[in-house]
C-alpha positions in Angstrom: 0.0 -0.1 -0.1 3.3 2.3 0.8 4.2 1.8 -2.7 1.2 2.6 -4.2 0.7 5.8 -2.8 4.4 6.7 -3.0 4.1 6.1 -6.8 1.1 8.5 -7.2 2.4 11.0 -5.4 5.4 10.9 -7.7 3.4 10.7 -10.7 1.3 13.8 -9.4 4.2 15.7 -8.3 5.9 15.2 -11.7 2.7 16.8 -13.2 2.3 19.4 -10.9 5.8 21.1 -11.7 6.4 20.8 -15.7 5.0 23.0 -17.6 2.5 21.2 -20.3 0.5 22.3 -23.0 -2.5 21.4 -25.1 -3.3 22.2 -28.4 -5.2 22.0 -31.6 -3.9 22.2 -35.0 -6.1 25.2 -36.5 -4.8 24.7 -39.8 -5.9 20.7 -40.2 -9.3 21.6 -39.2 -10.0 24.3 -41.4 -8.2 23.2 -44.6 -7.8 19.8 -44.6 -10.9 18.6 -42.8 -8.9 16.7 -40.1 -8.7 17.2 -36.0 -5.5 16.8 -34.4 -5.1 17.4 -30.5 -1.6 17.8 -29.2 0.2 17.1 -25.7 3.4 18.9 -24.7 5.5 18.7 -21.7 9.0 20.1 -21.3 12.1 18.6 -19.6 13.3 21.5 -19.2 13.4 24.9 -21.0 15.3 23.7 -23.9 13.7 20.3 -24.8 10.2 18.9 -24.6 8.1 15.6 -25.2 4.9 15.4 -26.5 2.1 13.1 -28.1 -0.2 14.2 -31.0 -3.3 12.3 -32.8 -4.6 13.0 -36.1 -8.1 11.7 -37.1 -8.5 12.7 -41.0 -12.8 13.8 -41.3 -12.3 14.2 -45.7 -13.9 11.2 -47.6 -11.6 9.2 -49.2 -12.8 10.3 -53.0 -11.6 14.2 -51.4 -9.0 16.0 -54.3 -7.2 17.3 -51.0 -6.7 15.4 -48.4 -4.1 13.7 -46.4 -3.4 9.9 -47.2 -3.8 9.0 -43.4 -7.0 8.4 -42.1 -5.4 8.3 -38.5 -1.8 8.9 -37.0 0.0 9.5 -33.4 2.5 11.2 -33.6 5.3 10.6 -30.5 7.9 13.7 -30.4 10.7 15.3 -28.8 11.5 18.8 -29.4 14.5 20.7 -28.7 14.7 24.6 -28.0 17.2 26.8 -30.1 16.6 29.7 -27.9 15.0 30.4 -24.8 13.4 33.5 -25.0 10.1 33.5 -23.2 8.0 34.7 -26.2 9.3 33.2 -29.2 11.1 30.2 -29.8 12.8 28.6 -32.6 13.1 24.2 -32.6 13.7 21.2 -33.9 11.6 17.6 -33.8 12.1 14.4 -34.5 9.4 12.5 -34.3 7.9 8.8 -35.1 4.8 8.7 -37.1 2.3 6.0 -36.8 0.0 5.8 -39.5 -2.7 4.1 -40.7 -5.1 4.8 -43.7 -6.0 3.7 -47.5 -3.3 3.2 -49.9 -4.6 3.9 -53.7 -3.8 1.1 -56.5 -4.7 1.6 -59.9 -5.4 -2.1 -61.9 -3.5 -1.6 -65.4 -5.4 -4.4 -67.0 -8.8 -2.8 -66.2 -7.9 1.3 -65.0 -10.1 0.2 -61.8 -9.1 2.1 -58.5 -9.1 0.2 -55.4 -8.0 0.6 -51.7 -5.7 -1.4 -49.5 -5.3 -0.5 -46.1 -2.3 0.3 -44.4 -0.2 0.5 -41.3 3.0 1.7 -40.7 5.6 3.9 -39.0 7.5 7.5 -40.3 10.4 8.5 -39.1 11.2 12.1 -39.4 12.1 15.5 -38.7 10.5 19.3 -38.0 11.1 23.0 -37.6 9.1 25.4 -36.5 8.8 28.7 -33.9 6.3 29.0 -31.1 4.9 32.2 -29.7 3.8 31.9 -25.8 1.7 34.6 -24.2 2.4 36.0 -20.7 -1.4 34.7 -19.6 -1.0 30.9 -21.5 -2.1 30.6 -24.7 0.7 29.1 -27.4 0.6 29.3 -30.7 3.2 27.6 -32.9 4.2 26.5 -37.1 6.3 23.8 -38.1 6.8 21.7 -41.0 8.1 18.7 -41.5 8.3 15.2 -43.5 9.1 11.9 -42.5 9.3 8.4 -44.2 7.5 5.5 -43.7 9.7 1.8 -42.8 8.1 -0.8 -42.8 4.9 -1.4 -45.4 5.2 -1.7 -48.9 1.7 -0.9 -50.2 2.0 2.4 -47.6 3.1 6.2 -48.7 6.5 6.7 -49.0 6.1 10.1 -47.4 4.2 11.8 -44.9 4.2 15.2 -44.0 3.5 16.9 -40.8 2.4 20.1 -40.6 0.5 22.5 -38.8 -0.6 25.7 -37.0 -1.6 24.9 -33.1 -3.4 27.2 -31.0 -3.5 26.0 -27.2 -2.7 26.3 -23.6 0.0 26.3 -21.0 -0.3 24.9 -17.8 
């Protein structure tokens, strides 16, 4: 019982003193018809870890959409400046993505879709604005490469304009 209480206390304590952010990607929601939520926890003033979850709401037949239907992306960010309001960062990520890949039958010219799940390793760069009241805005762009599947897209984009709250 004492060990359980100690572990719970340490977990709550570690979250209580660290800066954390919850964010929504507005660009994905307005332009691409998808929702991407992110959670980021600062390890130091110069580094953080986080995870993003993307859910594509556009139909498969849409002209402009992500190939991925869902994508879970754990990431690590290193901040190059320690400015309290504007920061530049580099990001390394591993995106676990799934969706449907378009396949064209050469004989009949019929288009069909095959489901896939793959993991993409990639990098991104960006900038973040942090207001004194807790509002955060970050803009980033990058690319990853799927590593495991043969029927998945080769490249995976990582682009966003996040609006969030630091607590």
